[in-house]
Rosetta silent file (secondary structure, phi, psi, omega in degrees, C-alpha in Angstrom):
SEQUENCE: MSGSGRSPVTIKHVAAEAGVSLQTVSRVINDGPNVRDEIKARVRAAIEKLGYVPSLAARRMGGRKSYLLLALNDRDRTIEGWRSGDGTDWVDQMLLGGMLKCAEHGYRMIFELVDTHDARVERAVSEALGAVHPDGVILTPPHGDNPVIIDFLQKRNMPFARIGSQTGPGLAVAMDDGLAASAATDHLLALGHTRIGFISGSEDYSLSGARLAGYQSALQRAGVAIDPSLVGPGDFTFASGAAATRTLLALADPPTAIIASSDQMSLAALEVARSLGLDVPGQLSIVSFDDTPLVKFSRPALTAIRQPIAAMAAYAADMLIQASNGETVGTEARLLPFELIERASTAPPSG
SCORE:     score description
SCORE:     0.000 S_00000001
   1 L     0.000  -10.427 -179.448   39.450   34.189  -51.575 S_00000001
   2 L   -97.918    1.640 -177.984   38.407   31.424  -49.219 S_00000001
   3 L   -73.095  174.322  178.876   39.184   28.629  -51.620 S_00000001
   4 L   -60.795  128.551 -179.536   42.138   26.292  -51.307 S_00000001
   5 L    83.733   -1.382  172.760   45.450   28.016  -51.653 S_00000001
   6 L  -100.894  157.286  178.259   44.120   31.461  -51.279 S_00000001
   7 L   -64.648  144.527  179.506   44.395   33.945  -48.438 S_00000001
   8 L   -65.672  144.796  175.489   41.616   33.816  -45.869 S_00000001
   9 L   -76.284  126.884 -177.398   38.970   36.483  -46.137 S_00000001
  10 L  -110.312  172.276  177.247   39.386   39.253  -43.504 S_00000001
  11 H   -60.429  -28.096  175.566   37.352   42.169  -42.345 S_00000001
  12 H   -57.221  -47.619 -175.275   39.480   44.333  -44.589 S_00000001
  13 H   -61.136  -41.015 -179.400   38.222   42.480  -47.649 S_00000001
  14 H   -65.858  -49.155 -178.015   34.531   43.039  -46.427 S_00000001
  15 H   -54.995  -48.693 -174.283   35.194   46.767  -45.810 S_00000001
  16 H   -67.591  -39.445 -176.566   36.710   47.140  -49.274 S_00000001
  17 H   -67.343  -44.458 -175.832   33.834   45.161  -51.022 S_00000001
  18 H   -85.324  -16.232 -176.595   31.126   47.212  -49.183 S_00000001
  19 L    74.039   34.985 -177.438   32.956   50.544  -49.398 S_00000001
  20 L  -134.070  175.151  177.283   32.869   51.293  -45.734 S_00000001
  21 L   -77.073  168.486  178.224   35.273   51.504  -42.791 S_00000001
  22 H   -64.891  -43.298 -175.082   36.454   48.578  -40.668 S_00000001
  23 H   -60.836  -41.947  179.208   34.632   50.015  -37.713 S_00000001
  24 H   -61.803  -42.908  177.122   31.337   50.062  -39.662 S_00000001
  25 H   -62.505  -40.800  177.505   31.677   46.417  -40.593 S_00000001
  26 H   -63.783  -41.801  178.510   32.377   45.544  -36.909 S_00000001
  27 H   -63.123  -35.936  178.626   29.243   47.475  -35.886 S_00000001
  28 H   -69.032  -41.911  179.360   27.201   45.659  -38.310 S_00000001
  29 H   -61.358  -34.399 -175.344   28.566   42.224  -37.237 S_00000001
  30 L   -96.405    8.213  178.869   27.836   43.197  -33.628 S_00000001
  31 L    61.236   37.476  177.082   24.368   44.724  -34.253 S_00000001
  32 L   -76.277  169.662 -177.233   25.774   48.087  -33.058 S_00000001
  33 L   -83.616  176.010  173.738   23.983   51.458  -33.306 S_00000001
  34 L    59.886   37.238  173.871   24.217   54.304  -35.780 S_00000001
  35 L  -125.969  123.179 -175.056   24.389   52.247  -38.940 S_00000001
  36 L   -68.569  154.057 -173.878   21.821   53.000  -41.715 S_00000001
  37 H   -64.061  -34.969 -179.359   19.815   50.020  -43.048 S_00000001
  38 H   -64.565  -36.046 -179.056   21.327   50.632  -46.563 S_00000001
  39 H   -69.917  -47.605  178.488   24.830   50.344  -45.150 S_00000001
  40 H   -51.840  -50.405 -174.603   23.877   47.186  -43.154 S_00000001
  41 H   -59.853  -42.546  179.851   22.495   45.581  -46.311 S_00000001
  42 H   -59.516  -43.251 -176.188   25.774   46.383  -48.233 S_00000001
  43 H   -72.148  -52.588 -178.353   27.978   44.925  -45.521 S_00000001
  44 H   -53.965  -37.008 -177.070   25.806   41.864  -45.091 S_00000001
  45 H   -72.680  -36.196  177.456   25.784   41.300  -48.808 S_00000001
  46 H   -68.726  -33.909 -175.440   29.627   41.539  -48.917 S_00000001
  47 H   -70.859  -40.400  178.884   29.991   39.176  -46.034 S_00000001
  48 H   -67.240  -41.175  179.678   27.785   36.587  -47.928 S_00000001
  49 H   -64.914  -39.957 -176.848   29.559   37.053  -51.245 S_00000001
  50 H   -88.251  -11.494 -177.814   33.030   36.638  -49.786 S_00000001
  51 L    75.810   27.424 -171.304   32.107   33.911  -47.297 S_00000001
  52 L   -72.972  132.914  170.625   33.547   35.946  -44.465 S_00000001
  53 L  -110.946  114.154 -175.829   33.534   34.377  -40.942 S_00000001
  54 L   -61.537  136.249  178.748   33.996   37.079  -38.286 S_00000001
  55 L   -89.421  165.176  178.970   37.068   36.635  -36.117 S_00000001
  56 H   -64.397  -33.084  177.666   37.098   37.522  -32.488 S_00000001
  57 H   -62.759  -43.378 -179.197   39.252   40.501  -33.181 S_00000001
  58 H   -64.009  -37.855  176.938   36.790   41.799  -35.667 S_00000001
  59 H   -70.417  -24.548  176.426   33.919   41.455  -33.327 S_00000001
  60 H   -74.144  -20.501 -174.874   35.817   43.319  -30.662 S_00000001
  61 L   -58.783  -28.493  178.678   36.420   46.323  -32.919 S_00000001
  62 L   -54.314  -29.456  176.184   32.913   47.473  -32.048 S_00000001
  63 L    88.774  -17.456 -176.400   34.260   48.435  -28.657 S_00000001
  64 L   -76.427  -43.229 -170.316   31.270   47.426  -26.593 S_00000001
  65 L  -133.649  151.288 -177.965   32.119   43.848  -25.782 S_00000001
  66 L   -98.585  -17.915 -177.339   35.243   41.669  -25.635 S_00000001
  67 L    61.040   30.035  178.045   33.370   38.335  -26.251 S_00000001
  68 E  -125.804  138.855  167.461   35.551   36.836  -23.516 S_00000001
  69 E  -111.285  139.296 -179.602   34.717   35.286  -20.175 S_00000001
  70 E  -112.794  118.090  174.513   37.466   34.911  -17.586 S_00000001
  71 E   -95.274  129.342  176.266   37.290   31.864  -15.256 S_00000001
  72 E  -109.994  120.784  179.290   39.379   31.996  -12.075 S_00000001
  73 E  -121.423  151.343 -177.458   40.413   28.825  -10.319 S_00000001
  74 E   -55.433  115.691 -176.986   42.489   28.143   -7.146 S_00000001
  75 H   -63.086  -58.341 -167.107   46.177   28.227   -8.172 S_00000001
  76 H   -64.203  -46.865 -176.351   47.917   26.197   -5.426 S_00000001
  77 H   -66.343  -38.886 -178.173   45.366   23.349   -5.281 S_00000001
  78 H   -65.564  -50.874 -174.642   45.100   23.072   -9.110 S_00000001
  79 H   -68.123  -31.564  177.039   48.916   23.068   -9.667 S_00000001
  80 H   -60.313  -49.767  179.621   49.337   20.646   -6.812 S_00000001
  81 H   -66.940  -41.476  175.241   46.982   18.154   -8.418 S_00000001
  82 H   -65.935  -40.290 -178.205   48.537   18.490  -11.805 S_00000001
  83 H   -67.940  -37.446 -173.771   52.101   18.099  -10.588 S_00000001
  84 H   -83.591  -10.695 -179.453   51.360   15.080   -8.375 S_00000001
  85 L    79.516    6.332 -177.941   49.384   13.394  -11.140 S_00000001
  86 L  -107.725   13.300  179.680   46.396   13.026   -8.731 S_00000001
  87 L   -59.403  142.400 -178.339   44.322   15.876  -10.078 S_00000001
  88 L   -90.859 -169.579 -179.957   40.610   15.040  -10.522 S_00000001
  89 L  -100.666   21.023  176.232   38.504   16.122  -13.521 S_00000001
  90 H   -57.283  -47.973  179.341   36.814   18.994  -11.633 S_00000001
  91 H   -60.325  -44.809 -179.358   38.642   21.503  -13.748 S_00000001
  92 H   -57.211  -43.519 -175.542   38.016   19.449  -16.922 S_00000001
  93 H   -66.291  -41.851  177.887   34.223   19.394  -16.140 S_00000001
  94 H   -63.503  -42.379  176.334   34.182   23.127  -15.449 S_00000001
  95 H   -65.177  -35.463  173.976   35.953   23.827  -18.603 S_00000001
  96 H   -55.818  -55.053 -174.336   33.647   21.551  -20.557 S_00000001
  97 H   -70.689  -34.816 -175.456   30.587   23.276  -19.467 S_00000001
  98 H   -79.127  -42.588 -175.298   31.831   26.869  -19.681 S_00000001
  99 H   -68.357  -35.677  172.578   33.695   26.568  -22.933 S_00000001
 100 H   -65.283  -43.413  178.989   30.853   24.818  -24.780 S_00000001
 101 H   -63.322  -41.557  176.372   28.309   27.276  -23.601 S_00000001
 102 H   -57.378  -40.620 -172.617   30.592   30.116  -24.692 S_00000001
 103 H   -71.313  -27.718  178.216   31.128   28.635  -28.145 S_00000001
 104 H   -60.512  -35.874 -174.678   27.279   28.475  -28.570 S_00000001
 105 L  -104.195   18.058  177.444   27.237   32.348  -28.299 S_00000001
 106 L    71.726   23.155  178.297   30.406   33.093  -30.228 S_00000001
 107 L  -102.068  173.606  175.577   32.323   33.623  -27.001 S_00000001
 108 E  -135.051  148.265 -178.570   35.616   32.255  -25.702 S_00000001
 109 E  -117.063  125.191 -179.538   36.492   31.396  -22.115 S_00000001
 110 E   -97.568  141.328 -170.959   39.931   32.161  -20.720 S_00000001
 111 E  -113.664  124.422  178.896   41.159   30.021  -17.734 S_00000001
 112 E  -133.405  146.709  174.715   43.540   31.792  -15.121 S_00000001
 113 E  -103.660  126.936  177.282   44.913   30.487  -11.830 S_00000001
 114 E  -129.910  138.894  178.513   44.899   32.763   -8.753 S_00000001
 115 L   -86.541  112.592 -171.152   46.008   32.037   -5.279 S_00000001
 116 L   -71.233  -17.226 -179.335   43.114   33.016   -3.034 S_00000001
 117 L   -92.048  -11.517 -179.729   45.429   33.186    0.062 S_00000001
 118 L   -62.192  130.843  177.561   47.953   35.546   -1.606 S_00000001
 119 L   -64.914  -18.299  176.777   48.169   38.976    0.101 S_00000001
 120 L  -106.409   38.687 -177.953   48.415   40.378   -3.354 S_00000001
 121 H   -64.241  -32.878  177.495   45.321   38.600   -4.656 S_00000001
 122 H   -65.960  -37.171 -179.908   43.799   41.899   -5.844 S_00000001
 123 H   -65.266  -48.006  176.804   46.839   42.620   -8.020 S_00000001
 124 H   -54.427  -44.813  178.758   46.612   39.083   -9.528 S_00000001
 125 H   -64.618  -48.121  179.606   42.955   39.519  -10.332 S_00000001
 126 H   -53.600  -48.612  177.584   43.653   42.975  -11.726 S_00000001
 127 H   -61.487  -38.647  178.317   46.365   41.745  -14.036 S_00000001
 128 H   -61.960  -44.044 -179.892   44.141   38.940  -15.269 S_00000001
 129 H   -60.688  -48.368 -178.351   41.325   41.435  -15.976 S_00000001
 130 H   -67.073  -22.716 -179.057   43.701   43.875  -17.685 S_00000001
 131 H   -78.058  -34.205 -175.436   45.126   41.204  -19.924 S_00000001
 132 H  -117.836  -17.556 -178.497   41.873   40.044  -21.530 S_00000001
 133 L    53.808   59.390 -175.704   39.225   42.767  -20.607 S_00000001
 134 L   -71.870  161.604  175.872   36.414   40.161  -20.185 S_00000001
 135 L   -86.175   -6.435 -178.131   32.752   40.776  -20.259 S_00000001
 136 E  -176.088  156.954  179.796   32.317   38.757  -17.125 S_00000001
 137 E  -118.339  132.631  171.084   34.158   36.588  -14.458 S_00000001
 138 E  -100.021  121.236  178.796   33.388   33.077  -13.331 S_00000001
 139 E   -99.030  123.375  173.177   34.577   32.470   -9.718 S_00000001
 140 L   -97.760  160.126  178.920   35.108   28.849   -8.759 S_00000001
 141 L   -62.715  141.447    4.833   35.473   27.783   -5.031 S_00000001
 142 L   -93.408    4.831 -174.260   36.909   29.148   -2.908 S_00000001
 143 H   -60.373  -31.507  178.937   37.165   32.448   -4.853 S_00000001
 144 H   -66.831  -11.059  173.403   33.415   32.873   -4.807 S_00000001
 145 H  -106.403    3.127 -177.880   33.648   33.041   -0.989 S_00000001
 146 L   -89.334  110.040 -175.083   36.626   35.384   -0.931 S_00000001
 147 H   -60.885  -31.999  175.760   35.436   38.905    0.154 S_00000001
 148 H   -58.647  -49.216  175.370   38.552   40.547   -1.240 S_00000001
 149 H   -55.689  -54.370 -178.554   37.937   39.220   -4.644 S_00000001
 150 H   -61.697  -40.744  176.601   34.335   40.015   -4.642 S_00000001
 151 H   -64.660  -36.671  174.823   34.791   43.557   -3.360 S_00000001
 152 H   -57.024  -47.703  179.296   37.381   44.112   -6.051 S_00000001
 153 H   -67.556  -42.052  179.546   35.076   43.123   -8.803 S_00000001
 154 H   -61.156  -41.560 -179.819   32.152   45.074   -7.472 S_00000001
 155 H   -63.875  -26.288  179.038   34.219   48.286   -7.196 S_00000001
 156 L   -97.855    5.857 -179.460   35.068   47.890  -10.881 S_00000001
 157 L    54.091   39.588  177.555   31.423   47.039  -11.913 S_00000001
 158 L   -94.654  119.177  177.041   32.731   43.758  -13.389 S_00000001
 159 L   -60.735  143.894 -178.020   29.809   41.197  -13.620 S_00000001
 160 E  -149.698  151.728  176.360   30.676   37.946  -12.014 S_00000001
 161 E  -130.133  139.536 -176.001   29.098   34.545  -11.309 S_00000001
 162 E  -113.470  124.510 -179.283   30.027   32.219   -8.515 S_00000001
 163 E   -90.951  135.332  172.623   30.039   28.440   -8.829 S_00000001
 164 L    87.540    6.755 -179.640   29.424   26.459   -5.636 S_00000001
 165 L  -119.702  142.310 -179.904   27.941   29.407   -3.736 S_00000001
 166 L  -104.698  -30.998 -173.059   24.323   29.898   -2.553 S_00000001
 167 L  -126.608  162.651  178.975   24.411   33.197   -0.832 S_00000001
 168 L   104.995 -178.700 -174.200   26.139   36.606   -1.409 S_00000001
 169 L   -78.954  163.744 -176.124   26.372   39.095   -4.212 S_00000001
 170 L    76.622  177.079  176.446   26.426   38.470   -7.882 S_00000001
 171 E   -66.304  140.702  177.369   25.070   35.566   -9.900 S_00000001
 172 E  -145.395  145.390 -179.454   25.446   32.173   -8.092 S_00000001
 173 E  -140.436  134.243 -177.194   24.920   28.618   -9.099 S_00000001
 174 E  -162.296  167.528  166.701   25.434   25.532   -6.964 S_00000001
 175 L   -95.191  167.505 -178.593   24.033   22.193   -6.040 S_00000001
 176 L   -87.364   95.767  179.688   22.378   22.066   -2.581 S_00000001
 177 H   -60.820  -35.953  175.904   25.328   20.707   -0.666 S_00000001
 178 H   -62.063  -47.779 -179.211   23.469   20.443    2.561 S_00000001
 179 H   -65.638  -37.359  179.278   20.757   18.378    0.866 S_00000001
 180 H   -63.786  -42.728 -179.190   23.380   16.228   -0.893 S_00000001
 181 H   -72.878  -31.053  172.204   25.102   15.370    2.361 S_00000001
 182 H   -66.830  -36.539  173.436   21.789   14.541    3.870 S_00000001
 183 H   -61.249  -49.916  179.952   21.024   12.191    1.046 S_00000001
 184 H   -53.450  -45.915 -174.119   24.406   10.456    1.497 S_00000001
 185 H   -70.832  -41.284  176.351   23.705   10.119    5.273 S_00000001
 186 H   -60.767  -38.440  178.508   20.104    8.844    4.630 S_00000001
 187 H   -58.383  -46.009  179.893   21.494    6.232    2.330 S_00000001
 188 H   -72.654  -36.872  172.201   23.739    4.874    4.982 S_00000001
 189 H   -52.735  -51.866 -179.452   20.958    5.124    7.648 S_00000001
 190 H   -59.483  -31.077  174.289   18.688    3.113    5.436 S_00000001
 191 H   -76.596  -14.152 -178.714   21.294    0.338    5.287 S_00000001
 192 L   112.654    1.620 -172.681   21.414    0.273    9.042 S_00000001
 193 L   -79.416  137.717  173.167   24.396    2.243    9.910 S_00000001
 194 L  -129.028  -17.577  172.257   24.141    4.553   12.993 S_00000001
 195 L  -100.294   92.005 -174.535   27.876    5.107   13.663 S_00000001
 196 E  -117.675  120.103  173.141   28.661    7.251   10.542 S_00000001
 197 E   -85.102  154.314  178.115   31.833    9.283   10.339 S_00000001
 198 E  -134.564  133.712 -179.011   32.140   12.382    8.345 S_00000001
 199 E  -115.689  115.381 -172.352   35.290   13.981    6.981 S_00000001
 200 L   -76.796  165.620  176.808   34.736   17.670    6.370 S_00000001
 201 L   -94.350 -177.104 -177.545   36.194   19.978    3.595 S_00000001
 202 L   -67.457  141.722 -176.958   38.327   23.015    3.871 S_00000001
 203 L   -65.641  -15.797  179.237   36.987   25.933    5.997 S_00000001
 204 L   -68.266  -17.122 -174.344   37.781   28.188    2.952 S_00000001
 205 L  -112.563  126.955  176.441   34.668   26.810    1.181 S_00000001
 206 H   -63.228  -29.901  179.164   31.228   27.733    2.366 S_00000001
 207 H   -69.948  -14.094  175.071   29.937   24.430    0.946 S_00000001
 208 H   -63.567  -48.502 -176.224   32.016   22.611    3.620 S_00000001
 209 H   -67.763  -38.741  176.382   29.844   23.888    6.413 S_00000001
 210 H   -54.525  -44.771 -177.918   26.707   23.186    4.297 S_00000001
 211 H   -72.427  -32.540  173.661   27.685   19.579    3.970 S_00000001
 212 H   -66.036  -43.334  178.719   28.480   19.147    7.630 S_00000001
 213 H   -61.342  -41.734 -175.703   25.118   20.731    8.491 S_00000001
 214 H   -67.962  -37.943  176.061   23.331   18.408    6.080 S_00000001
 215 H   -65.625  -42.240 -179.949   24.939   15.328    7.565 S_00000001
 216 H   -65.826  -37.547  176.546   24.057   16.388   11.118 S_00000001
 217 H   -61.511  -42.285  177.642   20.441   17.249   10.160 S_00000001
 218 H   -61.073  -43.340  171.937   19.967   13.750    8.700 S_00000001
 219 H   -52.938  -53.357 -179.303   21.188   12.216   11.960 S_00000001
 220 H   -60.583  -45.246 -174.427   18.828   14.293   13.995 S_00000001
 221 H   -57.810  -37.551 -175.158   15.861   13.489   11.682 S_00000001
 222 L   -87.815    1.215  177.478   16.589    9.750   12.281 S_00000001
 223 L    77.633   20.344 -178.455   16.907   10.152   16.063 S_00000001
 224 L   -96.180  129.794 -176.968   20.590    9.335   15.995 S_00000001
 225 L   -65.864  141.638  179.896   22.725   11.337   18.502 S_00000001
 226 L   -86.370  126.764 -177.850   25.410   13.611   16.968 S_00000001
 227 L  -111.213  111.991 -179.107   28.822   12.501   18.170 S_00000001
 228 H   -63.978  -24.858 -179.643   31.485   15.259   17.577 S_00000001
 229 H   -64.921  -22.436 -177.001   34.111   12.598   17.664 S_00000001
 230 H   -84.599   -0.552 -178.511   32.790   11.113   14.451 S_00000001
 231 E  -106.805  114.297  178.683   33.588   14.346   12.523 S_00000001
 232 E  -105.461  134.851 -179.751   37.180   14.530   11.176 S_00000001
 233 L   -70.228  134.683  174.419   38.729   17.621    9.832 S_00000001
 234 L  -144.983  173.674 -179.261   39.912   17.634    6.129 S_00000001
 235 L  -135.578   28.151 -177.372   40.858   19.971    3.365 S_00000001
 236 L    74.110   -6.947  177.682   39.829   17.886    0.376 S_00000001
 237 L   -83.074  155.781  172.874   43.365   16.399   -0.052 S_00000001
 238 H   -57.904  -44.816 -176.127   44.330   12.738    0.140 S_00000001
 239 H   -58.907  -48.081 -179.532   46.700   13.374    3.036 S_00000001
 240 H   -64.834  -34.681  178.446   43.917   15.022    5.118 S_00000001
 241 H   -64.108  -43.999 -177.673   41.505   12.204    4.275 S_00000001
 242 H   -65.564  -44.188 -177.931   43.997    9.595    5.414 S_00000001
 243 H   -62.945  -43.867  177.040   44.798   11.366    8.666 S_00000001
 244 H   -65.133  -39.464  178.946   41.047   11.778    9.485 S_00000001
 245 H   -69.016  -34.819  177.439   40.189    8.225    8.702 S_00000001
 246 H   -61.034  -41.457  176.807   43.011    6.862   10.852 S_00000001
 247 H   -55.737  -50.312 -171.829   41.661    9.086   13.712 S_00000001
 248 H   -69.448  -43.814 -171.422   37.974    7.880   13.208 S_00000001
 249 H   -79.137  -10.422 -177.664   38.959    4.132   12.958 S_00000001
 250 L   -91.176   -5.822  174.939   41.162    4.392   16.067 S_00000001
 251 L   -58.628  154.358  179.548   38.116    5.295   18.256 S_00000001
 252 L   -64.207  -33.600  176.291   37.005    2.932   20.928 S_00000001
 253 L  -123.584   81.651 -175.853   33.627    2.692   19.091 S_00000001
 254 L   -72.294  169.126 -179.556   34.644    3.414   15.425 S_00000001
 255 L   -76.846  156.651  174.138   32.298    4.203   12.679 S_00000001
 256 L   -97.303   -4.637 -175.116   30.857    1.470   10.422 S_00000001
 257 E  -154.712  145.854  178.084   30.531    4.061    7.541 S_00000001
 258 E  -136.250  138.363  170.567   32.332    7.229    6.521 S_00000001
 259 E  -105.909  123.086 -179.348   31.253   10.050    4.257 S_00000001
 260 E  -106.810  135.425 -176.649   34.188   11.929    2.727 S_00000001
 261 L   -79.846    9.428  170.833   33.643   15.501    1.269 S_00000001
 262 L  -159.216  159.591 -177.841   35.806   14.796   -1.710 S_00000001
 263 H   -63.013  -38.564  176.875   36.940   11.986   -3.988 S_00000001
 264 H   -57.303  -47.102 -177.115   40.544   12.298   -2.866 S_00000001
 265 H   -71.345  -32.671 -179.788   39.584   11.913    0.829 S_00000001
 266 H   -73.144  -39.432  177.691   37.302    8.967    0.067 S_00000001
 267 H   -66.318  -32.861  173.582   40.092    7.199   -1.786 S_00000001
 268 H   -65.603  -40.066  171.183   42.350    7.839    1.224 S_00000001
 269 H   -55.347  -48.714  179.288   39.683    6.350    3.430 S_00000001
 270 H   -61.007  -40.693 -179.454   39.573    3.236    1.281 S_00000001
 271 H   -66.657  -44.269  179.460   43.437    2.843    1.372 S_00000001
 272 H   -64.506  -32.429  176.659   43.576    3.243    5.141 S_00000001
 273 H   -61.530  -42.350 -177.421   40.812    0.753    5.644 S_00000001
 274 H   -67.695  -41.119 -177.276   42.690   -1.726    3.546 S_00000001
 275 H   -62.222  -25.409  173.521   45.968   -1.107    5.421 S_00000001
 276 L   -92.681    7.896  175.273   44.156   -1.990    8.543 S_00000001
 277 L    77.619   15.564  175.063   42.749   -5.205    7.117 S_00000001
 278 L   -86.295  141.900  173.906   39.177   -3.922    6.960 S_00000001
 279 L   -87.679  134.641  177.193   36.881   -5.014    4.150 S_00000001
 280 L  -114.201  112.945   14.493   35.015   -2.391    2.184 S_00000001
 281 L  -107.428   14.880 -177.108   32.072   -2.582    2.332 S_00000001
 282 L   -58.006  -43.162 -178.628   31.902   -5.661    4.593 S_00000001
 283 L  -114.468  -11.643  179.366   33.315   -3.842    7.631 S_00000001
 284 L  -153.560  125.915  175.915   33.295   -0.170    6.510 S_00000001
 285 E   -99.781  151.543 -177.856   31.083    1.548    3.928 S_00000001
 286 E  -128.139  131.582  171.444   32.355    4.625    2.099 S_00000001
 287 E  -121.885  133.400  178.194   30.414    7.440    0.412 S_00000001
 288 E  -112.212  176.503 -179.593   32.262   10.130   -1.642 S_00000001
 289 E  -125.634  137.915  171.166   31.537   13.501   -3.046 S_00000001
 290 E   103.215  -39.735  170.583   31.947   14.734   -6.709 S_00000001
 291 L    69.877   48.683  170.192   32.031   11.450   -8.533 S_00000001
 292 L   -78.725  163.060 -172.418   35.185   11.976  -10.633 S_00000001
 293 H   -60.019  -19.191 -176.416   36.472    9.031  -12.722 S_00000001
 294 H   -61.165  -39.955 -179.854   38.947    8.140   -9.950 S_00000001
 295 H   -82.780  -14.830  178.961   36.104    6.684   -7.850 S_00000001
 296 H   -75.103  -31.200 -172.528   34.316    4.934  -10.647 S_00000001
 297 L  -107.751   10.521  173.770   37.375    2.713  -11.276 S_00000001
 298 L   -71.048  171.195  175.792   38.479    2.166   -7.673 S_00000001
 299 L  -125.767  109.922   -4.994   38.050   -1.309   -6.066 S_00000001
 300 L   -72.309  160.149  178.605   35.392   -1.385   -4.953 S_00000001
 301 L   -63.733  140.768 -171.719   33.885    1.283   -7.011 S_00000001
 302 L   -92.030  127.421  168.144   32.702    4.110   -4.654 S_00000001
 303 E   -59.734  133.313 -169.213   29.170    5.195   -3.933 S_00000001
 304 E  -150.248  147.613  164.022   29.288    8.922   -4.576 S_00000001
 305 E   -78.269  121.729 -178.432   27.392   12.261   -4.811 S_00000001
 306 E   -94.414  116.494  178.957   27.707   13.375   -8.373 S_00000001
 307 L   -84.615  134.501 -173.296   28.117   17.224   -8.477 S_00000001
 308 L   -87.265   67.931 -172.361   26.779   18.833  -11.733 S_00000001
 309 H   -66.701  -46.259 -179.086   30.049   20.709  -12.299 S_00000001
 310 H   -58.931  -44.565 -177.505   29.720   21.102  -16.111 S_00000001
 311 H   -64.503  -39.714 -179.184   26.132   22.234  -15.818 S_00000001
 312 H   -69.657  -37.768  177.506   26.969   24.825  -13.132 S_00000001
 313 H   -66.520  -38.228  179.391   29.779   26.255  -15.316 S_00000001
 314 H   -64.684  -45.424 -175.961   27.458   26.406  -18.394 S_00000001
 315 H   -64.002  -44.062 -178.923   24.734   28.187  -16.366 S_00000001
 316 H   -61.604  -44.846  174.931   27.242   30.755  -15.044 S_00000001
 317 H   -61.883  -43.516 -177.564   28.579   31.518  -18.570 S_00000001
 318 H   -61.277  -46.651 -178.050   25.096   31.695  -19.981 S_00000001
 319 H   -64.646  -38.705  176.363   23.943   34.236  -17.402 S_00000001
 320 H   -64.600  -35.164 -178.727   27.056   36.380  -17.827 S_00000001
 321 H   -73.494  -38.384  176.602   26.616   36.349  -21.573 S_00000001
 322 H   -66.097  -38.217  177.097   22.935   37.298  -21.313 S_00000001
 323 H   -63.104  -41.850 -173.520   23.892   40.151  -18.904 S_00000001
 324 H   -69.214  -20.695  175.912   26.551   41.437  -21.396 S_00000001
 325 L   -86.549    4.818  174.411   23.819   41.512  -23.992 S_00000001
 326 L    88.507    7.866  176.954   21.751   43.824  -21.810 S_00000001
 327 L   -80.926  151.446  178.421   19.267   41.169  -20.779 S_00000001
 328 L   -80.764  124.589  178.111   17.868   41.038  -17.264 S_00000001
 329 L  -119.792  144.724  179.338   19.051   38.059  -15.204 S_00000001
 330 L   -65.524  154.580 -178.260   17.843   36.998  -11.791 S_00000001
 331 L  -107.836    0.017 -179.270   19.974   37.420   -8.745 S_00000001
 332 L   -82.769  146.433 -175.923   18.658   34.454   -6.729 S_00000001
 333 L   -62.118  137.698  171.559   21.068   31.536   -6.470 S_00000001
 334 E  -100.832  126.941  179.485   20.216   28.671   -8.909 S_00000001
 335 E  -105.102  126.585  179.361   20.423   25.223   -7.400 S_00000001
 336 L  -103.816  149.532 -172.541   21.001   22.454   -9.892 S_00000001
 337 L   -71.695  141.434  172.766   20.193   18.768   -9.097 S_00000001
 338 L   -97.360  172.455  172.920   22.813   16.302   -7.797 S_00000001
 339 E  -130.121  139.424  169.146   22.760   12.496   -8.031 S_00000001
 340 E   -93.017  109.830 -177.061   23.484    9.848   -5.477 S_00000001
 341 E  -100.481  113.513 -175.618   25.221    7.097   -7.490 S_00000001
 342 L   -87.898  121.950  176.121   25.119    3.820   -5.543 S_00000001
 343 L  -124.679 -157.572 -169.481   28.093    1.476   -6.175 S_00000001
 344 L   -84.727   -0.226 -174.407   29.801   -1.321   -4.333 S_00000001
 345 L   -84.511   -6.342 -178.914   31.346    0.582   -1.485 S_00000001
 346 L  -117.880  143.226  177.841   28.190    0.621    0.639 S_00000001
 347 L  -166.888  164.868  179.186   26.365   -2.208    2.331 S_00000001
 348 L   -58.490  148.034  179.186   24.570   -2.944    5.637 S_00000001
 349 L   -60.790  142.963  177.029   26.912   -2.973    8.686 S_00000001
 350 L   -71.984  156.639  177.602   28.319   -6.443    9.617 S_00000001
 351 L    74.333    0.000    0.000   27.104   -8.104   12.794 S_00000001
């Protein structure tokens, strides 16, 4: 039946060949309970004889699991990036890691957009859950720091994993954002910079505070006084990075280097510097976060902290799948390694 020009083999064919019900075939496929060894052998022999490949629908007939994971991403920020054509590959990397890991286990990952600031966020999450009935939920920033979403999932006993979060309930996986910001600062200090500006991320993200703290701790260790005027507020967008850079470079004693908490903001810093006639890195060094393709092909290519986005998504998916199989998984946050990629945007300060 699986040959060219023939109808595909379905679970109904297997059930008929083995002389059992559809539900019995599904229980055998899913290693379910209450199936005699003799029946299991008949079903498996039928599967081998017919060359049957279980579909997701057939696997779900057992009733215990859906074999689906639901990943929730921030709606407004994602759509804004797509529509403007300035979206980074953060979403691509998250999907890459999550979807490939799901495929290893015969799972599928469904991607949904939810506005974390919507007063009806519970309803949006509820509708998403009701549509696919997942075995677990992956929360990307800032959803992993949203107490309304977390409380909603906990009340429904829905397993969830949070990407980019180090503390709080549920499974968590992140890079050490504070240590990463310290590494970026140490790199600039080693080059001889002492006037180092920092453009922070959105306050909706716990990682924003961690990065700021890491920057400040590196300065303190080096004996460099912390100057609040060198910290510019940002929200990860190009516009916020441009505004913060203009403010920093307008200081009476401007920074000779800037660390931006996102690639979009670092590209904005590069553009503002050029508009002011500043050479990068001759007169201003720039370090970015995330290391998406945008910064690799900028001129000059930007030094950046490479965030292990795909690896974090893969880990989150793996833990949720293990939990759905009844395996015990740890609750301590897993920290994955980052990299500092040195490129042409950093150099010793001039003069």
